[in-house]
C-alpha positions in Angstrom: 64.3 7.0 -34.4 67.9 8.0 -35.5 70.4 9.0 -32.9 71.1 12.7 -33.0 74.5 13.9 -31.8 74.7 17.4 -30.4 78.1 19.1 -30.0 77.6 21.2 -26.8 81.3 22.1 -26.4 81.6 23.5 -29.9 84.5 26.0 -30.2 83.9 29.6 -31.1 84.6 30.6 -34.7 87.7 32.6 -35.5 87.6 36.3 -35.8 87.7 36.3 -39.6 84.5 34.2 -39.8 82.8 36.5 -37.3 83.9 39.6 -39.2 82.6 38.1 -42.5 79.1 38.0 -41.1 79.1 41.3 -39.3 77.6 43.5 -41.9 75.2 46.0 -40.4 74.2 47.6 -43.7 73.1 44.3 -45.1 71.2 43.5 -42.0 69.4 46.9 -42.1 68.5 46.5 -45.8 67.1 43.0 -45.2 65.1 44.3 -42.2 63.6 47.1 -44.3 62.8 44.7 -47.1 60.9 42.4 -44.7 59.2 45.0 -42.6 58.1 47.9 -44.8 55.1 47.8 -47.3 57.4 48.7 -50.2 59.8 45.9 -49.4 57.0 43.4 -49.1 55.5 44.6 -52.4 58.9 44.1 -54.1 59.1 40.5 -52.8 55.6 39.7 -54.2 56.5 41.2 -57.6 59.7 39.2 -57.8 57.9 35.9 -57.3 55.5 36.1 -60.3 54.3 32.5 -60.1 53.0 33.0 -56.5 51.5 36.3 -57.3 49.6 34.8 -60.3 48.5 31.9 -58.2 47.1 34.2 -55.5 45.3 36.3 -58.0 43.7 33.2 -59.6 42.6 31.9 -56.3 41.1 35.2 -55.3 39.2 35.4 -58.6 37.9 31.9 -58.2 36.7 32.6 -54.7 35.0 35.8 -55.9 33.3 33.9 -58.7 32.1 31.2 -56.3 30.8 33.7 -53.8 29.1 36.0 -56.3 27.7 33.0 -58.3 25.6 31.9 -55.4 
């Protein structure tokens, strides 16, 4: 197993770095994208390969179940 070094006494970042990541509007839009049905739907439509894969799998399962 490799030795893992953990820096416990890491200094705090400077105020410019903190201010760069303090964007409440971006946080809220990301939250709404991940936690509303419309945002989840948009994520599925953006990833066309995964959506096509899921549709194919569902069709195959339906054919298998209804074929028996």
